[in-house]
C-alpha positions as CSV (number, residue, x, y, z in Angstrom):
1,M,13.0,-49.9,-22.9
2,A,10.6,-48.1,-25.2
3,E,10.6,-44.3,-25.5
4,I,7.5,-42.7,-24.1
5,R,6.2,-39.6,-25.8
6,Y,3.5,-37.5,-24.3
7,A,1.0,-35.8,-26.6
8,N,-0.2,-32.3,-25.8
9,R,-4.0,-32.4,-25.9
10,H,-6.4,-29.7,-25.0
11,P,-9.2,-31.0,-22.7
12,L,-11.9,-29.5,-25.0
13,G,-10.5,-31.4,-28.0
14,D,-12.6,-34.5,-27.2
15,S,-15.9,-32.5,-27.1
16,A,-15.8,-31.2,-30.6
17,L,-15.9,-32.1,-34.2
18,L,-12.5,-31.7,-35.8
19,G,-12.4,-29.0,-38.4
20,I,-16.1,-28.9,-39.2
21,E,-17.8,-25.5,-39.8
22,M,-21.1,-24.8,-41.3
23,P,-20.9,-22.1,-43.9
24,G,-23.0,-19.0,-43.0
25,A,-23.4,-20.2,-39.4
26,D,-21.9,-19.0,-36.2
27,N,-19.0,-21.2,-35.1
28,L,-16.7,-21.3,-32.1
29,V,-13.3,-22.8,-32.9
30,L,-10.7,-23.9,-30.4
31,V,-7.3,-23.2,-32.0
32,D,-5.4,-26.0,-30.5
33,G,-1.7,-25.5,-30.3
34,A,-1.8,-21.8,-31.0
35,R,1.5,-20.0,-30.3
36,I,1.0,-17.1,-27.9
37,H,3.9,-14.9,-26.6
38,S,3.9,-12.1,-24.1
39,V,5.9,-9.0,-25.1
40,S,6.8,-6.5,-22.3
41,A,8.9,-3.5,-23.3
42,F,11.7,-2.4,-21.0
43,R,11.4,1.0,-19.4
44,G,12.0,3.7,-22.1
45,Q,11.7,1.2,-25.0
46,E,7.9,1.3,-25.4
47,Q,7.9,3.3,-28.6
48,A,10.7,1.4,-30.2
49,V,9.0,-2.0,-29.4
50,A,5.7,-0.7,-30.6
51,G,7.3,0.3,-33.9
52,I,8.8,-3.2,-34.4
53,L,5.4,-4.8,-33.6
54,A,3.5,-2.4,-35.9
55,A,5.5,-3.9,-38.8
56,L,4.0,-7.4,-38.2
57,P,1.0,-8.6,-40.1
58,L,-2.4,-7.2,-39.0
59,G,-4.1,-9.3,-36.3
60,R,-0.9,-10.9,-35.0
61,V,-0.2,-8.3,-32.2
62,R,-2.8,-7.8,-29.4
63,N,-2.7,-4.8,-27.1
64,V,-2.7,-5.7,-23.4
65,G,-1.8,-2.5,-21.8
66,P,0.9,0.3,-21.8
67,G,4.1,-1.4,-23.0
68,E,2.6,-4.9,-23.1
69,W,1.3,-7.0,-26.0
70,L,0.4,-10.5,-26.9
71,L,1.9,-11.9,-30.0
72,V,-0.2,-14.6,-31.7
73,G,1.1,-17.1,-34.2
74,G,4.6,-17.3,-35.6
75,D,7.5,-19.8,-35.3
76,V,6.8,-22.9,-33.3
77,H,10.5,-23.5,-32.5
78,G,11.0,-20.6,-30.2
79,A,10.1,-17.1,-29.0
80,P,10.9,-14.2,-31.3
81,E,13.7,-11.9,-30.3
82,I,12.8,-8.3,-30.0
83,D,15.4,-5.7,-28.9
84,G,14.2,-3.7,-25.9
85,A,11.6,-6.2,-24.7
86,M,11.2,-9.4,-22.7
87,V,9.4,-12.1,-24.7
88,V,7.8,-15.0,-22.8
89,D,6.1,-18.1,-24.4
90,L,2.7,-18.4,-22.9
91,S,1.4,-21.0,-25.3
92,H,0.9,-23.8,-22.8
93,G,-0.9,-21.5,-20.3
94,R,-3.3,-19.8,-22.7
95,T,-6.1,-20.9,-25.0
96,L,-7.2,-19.2,-28.2
97,F,-10.8,-19.3,-29.4
98,R,-12.1,-17.9,-32.7
99,L,-15.7,-16.9,-32.9
100,G,-17.2,-16.1,-36.3
101,G,-20.4,-15.8,-38.1
102,P,-23.2,-13.3,-38.7
103,H,-24.3,-13.2,-35.0
104,C,-20.9,-13.2,-33.3
105,V,-21.3,-9.6,-32.0
106,D,-24.7,-10.6,-30.5
107,I,-23.1,-13.6,-28.8
108,L,-20.2,-11.5,-27.4
109,M,-22.6,-8.8,-26.2
110,R,-24.1,-11.3,-23.8
111,G,-20.8,-11.3,-21.9
112,V,-18.8,-8.2,-22.5
113,A,-19.4,-4.6,-21.4
114,I,-18.2,-2.6,-24.4
115,D,-20.2,-1.3,-27.4
116,L,-19.1,-3.8,-30.1
117,P,-22.0,-2.8,-32.5
118,G,-21.0,0.9,-32.0
119,G,-17.5,0.3,-33.2
120,A,-15.7,0.2,-29.8
121,L,-13.3,-2.5,-31.2
122,P,-12.3,-1.8,-34.9
123,V,-11.0,-4.5,-37.2
124,G,-7.4,-5.2,-36.1
125,G,-8.0,-3.9,-32.6
126,S,-7.8,-5.7,-29.3
127,R,-8.6,-5.1,-25.7
128,S,-8.2,-6.9,-22.4
129,M,-11.6,-7.2,-20.7
130,A,-14.0,-9.6,-19.0
131,F,-16.5,-11.9,-20.6
132,G,-18.8,-12.7,-17.7
133,H,-16.4,-13.5,-14.9
134,H,-13.5,-14.5,-17.2
135,A,-10.5,-12.2,-17.9
136,I,-9.9,-12.4,-21.7
137,N,-8.1,-10.5,-24.5
138,L,-10.6,-9.9,-27.3
139,A,-9.4,-9.1,-30.8
140,R,-11.4,-8.3,-33.9
141,V,-9.9,-10.1,-36.8
142,S,-12.5,-9.1,-39.4
143,A,-16.1,-7.8,-39.6
144,E,-17.5,-11.2,-38.5
145,V,-14.5,-12.9,-36.7
146,Y,-13.2,-12.3,-33.2
147,E,-10.5,-14.1,-31.3
148,L,-10.5,-14.6,-27.5
149,I,-7.5,-15.5,-25.4
150,V,-8.1,-16.9,-22.0
151,G,-6.0,-18.7,-19.3
152,R,-5.9,-22.4,-20.1
153,S,-7.5,-23.3,-16.7
154,F,-10.5,-21.2,-17.5
155,A,-11.0,-22.4,-21.1
156,E,-13.6,-25.0,-20.3
157,S,-15.7,-22.5,-18.3
158,L,-15.4,-19.8,-21.0
159,H,-16.3,-22.5,-23.6
160,H,-19.4,-23.3,-21.6
161,D,-20.4,-19.6,-21.2
162,L,-19.9,-18.9,-25.0
163,R,-21.9,-22.0,-25.9
164,Q,-24.7,-20.8,-23.6
165,A,-24.6,-17.3,-25.1
166,G,-24.8,-18.8,-28.6
167,R,-27.6,-21.2,-28.0
168,A,-30.2,-18.8,-29.6
169,F,-28.0,-18.7,-32.7
170,A,-27.3,-22.5,-33.0
171,L,-23.6,-21.9,-32.3
172,T,-21.4,-24.8,-33.4
173,F,-18.1,-25.8,-32.0
174,S,-15.0,-27.3,-33.7
175,V,-11.3,-27.7,-33.1
176,E,-8.6,-26.5,-35.5
177,L,-5.0,-27.6,-35.1
178,A,-2.6,-24.7,-35.3
């Protein structure tokens, strides 16, 4: 009997051009296969865990709330071990989008309720918030690049809303394999 292997494919993968971005344009990228872990500090260990996470590269750790973080990227073979915290792999239940370009703030401002042009989210910062009716974690990776994490079951709806918000700016969409 032949061995059956199942491929993990994101439902949005068929609706995009693989790896195509237009230089100088606004682009929405689905980062397919992104590794996302939840890190929750045990009671009384918040400061120690925050210190460990602060030593990681900029943009890898996303603040969720007091004593809670999302860890993006890293080893594909397992969750990192952090003393004083519970680490759970959320990779199959979350989707990572990257939005970049000269009008990315204008696109995001059509769905979020914070003052991005006023500096409410500095480079390297992240916040949990809503984009329209979607609960997301928004991180500012650089001056013109943001990353959005959303529950996988809401990814298609968020994709639609972001594409609608970006229509005035000719937003393109592509898929990048992590």
